[in-house]
N, C-alpha and C positions, 0 to 999 in steps of 0.2 A: 928345735926343729919340729917336734911333734905338734906344738901349738900352731905353727904355720901350716902344717899339713891339715890339721883339723879345720882351721879357718877356711882355707881354699877349697877343701873338699865339701864343706858345708855350703859355701858360695856356689860351687859347681852344681851340687845337687839341687839347690834352690832355684837355679836358673835352667837346668837341663830339663826339668819337667814342664817348663813353660813354653808357650808358643813364642815365636820370634818377636812379636809385638809386645809381649808381656815380660820379657826378660829383664828389662831395665827396672820395671816395677818390682819384680821378684828380688832383684839385687838390692834395691832400695829398702824393701821391707826387711831383708836379711840384715843389712847394715844398721837400720834403725832398731831392730830387735836387740842386736848385740850392744849397741850404745846405751839403750835404755836399761838393759839388764846389768851392764857394768856400772852404770851410774846409780840406779836405784838399789841394786844389790849391795853395793859398797856402803851407801848411806844407811840403808835399813840394817845391814849387818853390824855396822859400827854402833848405831843407836841401840840396837837390841843387846849387843855385847856389853854396853855401858849400863843399861837398865837391868838386864836379867842375868848377866854373868857371861864369862867367856865361852861357855859351851852353847849358849842359846843360838848364835848365828848358824852353827852347824846343824842344830835341830831344825831351824827354820829352813835351811837349804834342803835337808832331807825331806821335810814335809812338802816343800814346793816341788821337788823332783818327783815324789810319789803322786802329787796332784797332776803334774804334767804327763806322767805315764798313764794315768787314768784317762786323761783327755785324749791321748794318742790312741788308746785302746778303743774308746768310744768313737773316735773319728774313723778308725779303720773298720769297725763293725758297721758303721753307717755307710761307708764307701762300699763295703762288700755287699750289703743289702741292696743298695742302689744298683750295683753292678749285676747282681743276679736277677733283678727285676727287668733290667734293660740289657739282655744278652746281646742284642744287635749293636749296642753302642760300645765303642772301644773306650779304654780308660782315659785316653787323651781328650775325648770329647766331653768328659764329665767336668773338666776344669775350665 
């Protein structure tokens, strides 16, 4: 049940921040990201586990998650900087 909740809440949040015209594109990007992640992550994890040992895929995943956290922090700082420079523009107009 938790997996289904996470899936649908991610899909909801990816489309709720978009304008009506861009919701289908946002949903498509969400689905493509999940499919690519499941496909490439499984292949890369299996290969790395075979080559470097059974713990290597977990280290790879941890490193990738830390990388994505850094990307999110940088994106948020960039968004906040742009928002403070354009106080008259609402957050919806930046996308």
